[in-house]
N, C-alpha and C positions, 0 to 999 in steps of 0.2 A: 504494500500500500504506500502511496506517495506520502511524504512528510512535508507538510505545508505550515508556514508560520509567518507571523508579522513581527518584525523587530522595530521597536520605537525608541527614540531618544531625542533630547532637545539640546541643541548646541548652545553653549554659553554666549551671552551677548558679545559680539565682536569676533566670535570664533566660527561663525557659520561658513565663511568662504574656505577656511582651512579644513573644516569637517567635510564640506562638499568635495573638495579636492581629494581628501583621504578616502572617502567612501567610493568615489569614482575609480580611483586606482585599485582599491580592494575589490570592487565589483568586477573589474576586468579579470582578476585572478579567479574569483569564485565561479564566474561564468565558464571558465575553462575546465572546471572540475568535471570528471566523467559523469557523476551522478546528479549534477545540478541541472534542473530544468528551467528555473527562473530565478533571477536575482534583480528585482526591479526597485529602484530607489526613487522615492518621492519626498517632497516637502509639502506640508499642509498649506493650501492656498492662503488661508487667513492667518497663518502663523509660520512664516518661512524658516524659522529656526527649528521647527519640529520636523524631524526626519522619520519616514516610515519606509521600511524595506520589506517587500513581499518576496518570500523565498519559497521555492519548491524543489524538493529533492526526490530522486527516483524512489527511494525507500529509506528505512531506518539506517541501513548499512551505509548508504551514500551520505546521509546526514552526519553519521558518526565520523566518516572519513573527512567531511567538511570541518567538523569540530577539531579534528586532529591535524589539519593542514598546518604546515610550519609557519605560515604567514598570519594565521589567525591570532595567536597570542600577542605578537608584536603590534598588530593593528589595534587590538583591544586595549593594550597598555598605552598606546599613543592616544587613543580616542578618549579614554576615561577622564583625563583632566580637562578635556574640551567640552564635556557635556554636563548637564545639570544633574542627571541621575547617577547612581553609583555604577550602573552598567546598563546596557540595552535591556529594555523590558520586552520579553518574548511572550507572544500569544500564539499557542499552537492551534491550528484550525483543522476541522473535519469537514468533509463535503456533506452537503445535504442531498439526500436521495429524493428524487421526484416521487410523489405519491402514486 
């Protein structure tokens, strides 16, 4: 079964351009992962410092491979001081079956 999630965080005032650059570079790497099906980065139209990343992986194994990628830890370590939250807030999603 696909692993789908929404990652959210808010860039600190004045850090939004750096966060956008970093997440753009990171997205290029994640999209090359064999099991990644989507890694779409958005900002909230009414609040451009709020970032939302929609992620889809082939399955749990592909998601675990993503978590263990060598560039993930350094990215998160660099991101943490630039965002308001302690870390990205993850919401795991399940598909809704048609009745």
